[in-house]
N, C-alpha and C positions, 0 to 999 in steps of 0.2 A: 499430596494430590490425591483429592479424593476419587474412589472408583466410579462414582456416578458421573464424572466428565467423560472417562474413557467410553463408559457404557453408552453414554448419550452418542458420541460419535459413531460408535460400533452399529448401533441402531440406524442411524442416518446412511450409513454406508452401503445398507440392504437397499437403498432407493434405486431406480433404474438409472439415475445419473450416473452412476459409477460404473468402470468396468473392472475386471479382478487385480489388475495392476495399480489401480487407485487403493483398493483396499490392502495390498501388501504395502504400498508406500506409506498409507496411514499407520499401519502398525510399525513399519521400521521406524518412521519418524517420532512416532509416540515412545519407543523404545531408547531411541538415541537422545531425545529430549530430557527424559526422567534421568538418565545418566549424566549427561554434560551440562545441563542447565540448572543444577541445584540451588548453586549460589553464585550468580552472577554478579560481580563486583560492579559498583556504581561509584567508586571514588574518583575513578579517571574513565570518563565515558569515551572520550577519543580512543585511548588504549583499549579499552574493553570492545569497543565496536570493530576496531582493527582486529582484534583476535578473534571475536566472533566471526568475522568474515573467512579470516583464515582456517578455522575450525569447521564452519559450514561448508566451505570450498573442498576441503580435505575428506569430508564424510559424503561428499557428491551431491549436497542437497541445493546448491546455487546452480546447478546444470539445469535445473527445471524452468529456470527463468531466462535461459538463453536459447535462442532458436538456430538449430542446424548442428547435426552432429559433427560435421566437418569443422564446426568451431567451438567444440567443447559443451555442445548443449546435449540434453537427453532425447531430443527427437528433432524431426524435420523442422516442426514449429514450438511455438510454446504452448504447452499444455496448460490451459487456465484451471481446469480442476485440480492438477498437481499442485500448482502454485497456490491456489486457495486453501488445499489441505494442508500443505506445508504451513502458511501462514497463521491458520486457526489452531494447529497445535502448538506452534512455537509460541503464539500468544498467550495461550495457556499457561505455559511455563516462565516466559519472560519477553517484557516487550522489547526491551533492546536486542533481543535474538530475533524476533520478527521484523524489526525494524533494519537489522543488517541485512537481513535475506530480502526484504521489500524494496530495499534502495539499491542493491545491485540489478534486481531484475528491471524496476523502474527506469535506474540509469542509463541500462543499456538497452533498452526495449527497442528504442528508436534505431539503433545500431541493427539489432535483430530483424526489424522490419524494413528498414530501407538502406541500409548500408551496403556499399560495394564489397566485392570479395577480399579487397585489400583492407578495406576497414574492418571488417568481422575478423579477418584473420588476425588483425593488430591487436583489437580490443578484446573480443568475445572470449576467447580462451583463458585469457588472465580473470576476466571476470567470473567465469565457470570456476576456476580453481581457487579463487580466493585470494589472488596476489595483487590485483587491481581493484581499488574501490571507484565505485561510479556514482555520478550524479546525475539530476534531471534540473536544469535551471529554466524554467518557465515564468515563475512569479517575479513581479516587479514592485516597487513602492506604490505606483496608482494603477497597477494592472496585475490583480489577483484572480477574480474570478472572472472578469473581462477581459479575457486572454487577448482578443482583437485589438485592445489599446496599448498593448505593450509598447514601449518607445526605444528599449536599446537599439542602436542602428548597427548596421554591418553595410560597409561600402567597399565596393572591388577596386584596389589599388594594385596593377600589374598582376602578379601571381599570387596575392594576397588579398584576402577578406580583413578590414580594420573594424574592430568591434569597440562602441565607445557607449557607456552607459552603465546600470546598475540591474543587478538580480537581488532579490531578497528571499528570506525565508527557505533558503535551499538546504535541503537535508544532506548531509554528509559534507557540508560547504565547511573547508578548512582541513578536511583529511581526504578528500578524495582525490584520485589521481587523474580523473578527466570527467569533463562536464559536457552534457548534450544541452546546447545553448541556442534558444531562440530569439532571433534578432529580426529587425525590420529591415528588409531589404528594397521595399518600395516598388514590386511589381506592380502592385495595384491597392486600393486603398483597404484599409482593416485587416482582416484575416488572410485576404489573399496576397498579402505583400510582405509574408513571415518566411523566413527559411530556418532551417537547423544546420548545426555545425557541431563538430565534435573537438572541444578545445582541452588540450592537455593542462594541467594544474601548474606547470612550470612556465605557461606561455608569458613572455614579457609583456606587461601592460594589465596583466590579470592580477588583482590584489583580493585579499581576503581584507573587506573593509571594517568588517565586525562580527564577532561572534554572539550569537543570541542565546540567552538564556530562556527556558520555557518551563512549565510546571512539571513535566515528565523529560529530565533530562535527555537530550541526543545532541549529535553534532549538527549545528544549525548556524548558517552565517549570510551575511551581506556580501556579495561580491561588486567589485568595481573594475570596470573595463575603459582603460584610457589608451586608445591606441594599440589594443593589443592585436597583433598581425597572425591570422590564422591562414595557412596555405589553403589554395583553392581545393586541395585533395581533401580537406576537411569539411567539404559541405556535404550534408546528406539528403539524398534525393536532388532536385532540381531548386533552382529559385522560385520562391512562391509555394513553395511546397510545405512548408514548417508546420502550418497550422494543423494540415491533414495529418501529418505524421505525429503530431502532439496528440491529437484528438485518438488516433488509432492506437497509440500507446497508453493512455487514459483508458480506453474501453477494456482493455485487458487488466490492468492493475487496479483500477476503480473497484472492480468486482473482488479483488483480493483484499482491498480495504475493508469492505464488507465481511470478508471472511476471518480478517484478524479482529473485527470488532466482535464477531460470533465467539470467537476463542476466548476474548475478555468476557464475554457474558457467560460462557459456559464454565468458566473458573469462578467467576461470582456466584454462579448458581450453587456450584458446589461447596463453596464456604457458607453460603447463606443455609443450605441444608445442614451443615455438620453443626452449624450454631443452634438451628433450630430444634435439631436432634439431642442436643447436649446440655443446652442452658436450662437450668433449674428456677422456676419461679411460681410462687402461690402454688406450690404442692404438685406442679406438673411441669411438663418441658414446655418450651417456647412453641414447639411444633404443634401441641396440643390444642393452641387457641385457633379459633376459626379464622381470626384476622390473619395468623399467620398462613393458614393455609390457603386463604384466599391470595395472599401476596406471592407466595411460591407458585400458586397455579398461573398467575398473570406473568410471572418470571418463565416458566416453563412454555407458555404459549408464545411469548415473544421470541424465545430462542428457536422454537419450532419454525414458525413463519419465516425469521430471518433467515434459517438454514435452508428453506424451500427458495427463498427468493435468491439466494447466494449461488446455489448449485444448478438453480434453473439458468441463470445467466453464464455460467462457469460453462454447462453443457452446451448452450447454444453457440457461445462463441467457439467451442471446440468442433462443432458441426459447421462451422463457416458463416453463420448468421452475424449480421449487424446487430450487435446487443448495447446499442447506446441507451436506448429507454430501458432494457433488463437491469443493465449495469447500474444505472442511475437510481432504479427502484430499490435493488440490493443495497447500494451503499448508504441510501437516505434511510430505510428502514432499519437496517442492521446497526449502523452507528447510533441513530437516535434510540433504538429498543435497547442497546447494550448500556447507554447511559442510564436508562431507567432500571436495568436489570441490576445494576452496580449500586445504584442507587438505594436499591430496595435492600442489597445484600448489607451496605454500610449501616442501614437503618436496623436491620437485623442484630447486628454486631453492636449496637448503641454505642455507647462511650469509646469502645475498643476499636471501633470501625474508623474514628478519625485518629487514631493514634499513628504518629508517623511510622513509617516502615511496615505496618500490618498489610496483609495481601489485599483486603479490600480498600484501603487508603491507596495503596500503589495502583490498583485498578481504577479507583476514581479518578486519578491524575492521569494515568495512560490514557483513557478512553476519549478525554475530552478533546483534544486535537484531530481526532479520526471523523468528528462530525464538520471540520472545517477543511483538512487539507484533500487534495485532488478533487476539488469542487464541494465548497459548502453545501449544507442541506438544502438552503434556499435555492441554490443553482440547481441541484438534482430535481426539485420541485418544477423548477422552470423547463428542464429539459423534457420532464415526463409530460407537463402539461401541452407543451408545445407540440409534442409527438402525438398525443391523444388527438390534439387540434386538426393536426395535418393529416393523420389517418381517416378523421371523419370527414374533412374536406374531400379526401382521396374518393371514400365510398360514395358520397354524394354526388360526385362527378361521374363515378362510374355508373350510377343508377339513373343518371339522365339519357 
């Protein structure tokens, strides 16, 4: 790991977005990651993710994604800046370690936000200590970006909700101990008729229909629900509140996707600098060429602008502000920017940049999914555009 990666983050920590405990956290997670994530195996991804969750829990990192000290969390609520710092650092060292931490937070976030005392007590401490794996089951074969179009149904039958339908692209699918599942309960059309449920993995009627392989391997599956009976006590919030719960959860963790993108970009920048400073060609180093310097300058600009957007969104969320627009901007810019930075690093490494197993080749595969999951870039653009128009309309109305 290049010293420039740590230096860049250290410089960012001086920004007023952070408090002293964030700076201590950043130093501590960097030290831990440098020691524990040197050679993360990828031959058995399921086993590796389970071990990473246990290790992250034992080290105390997972508690930052859990709300409530009474339930194993670090504070009364989820500290978005802390989660972002953790994801940025873990992503620099290991994409699977970042994934493991992220899914614990995303998979249990709805419980932190909307769960009852009994629900929180049952699930959150195990999430925080790494003994239970969580998953967030929102996407469906015909309802990805358009969440309001989801079709998985839940009907009340006595003391149980009965779930029928499918979910797909579910991270931690197949290894999770429980899933937060969003289903149509029909209180109203569209988004207003969706509810959220906690579904244990061993629930009769819930099957892992298919394991899905992707270019950066991690546990991913299609789930099938056939008369899966879920007790009334497993409903999160009230019927019809599921869409709001999902969006509140995504507002927290969408910003952390941007932070992971930033971590990947910082690692790519460090690898690009190493190559530029050491590669000899035509009697000088690669870095002596103005074309290379221009490329490195663009990479640095992209990284700094992404960092500013990421930690603005995280800071605003920690101040209690609605950050739908800011989180969308951060996720859009950081994930697209990281793709550009990583591509530039691959180019600097030349033929070795596309050799399987090299750092930049791994980063190239890791970053691609981040431009899609938790809302594709095009969805983030729609969110920002609509919010800009809404704000303009409101200002015009005030001026009248």
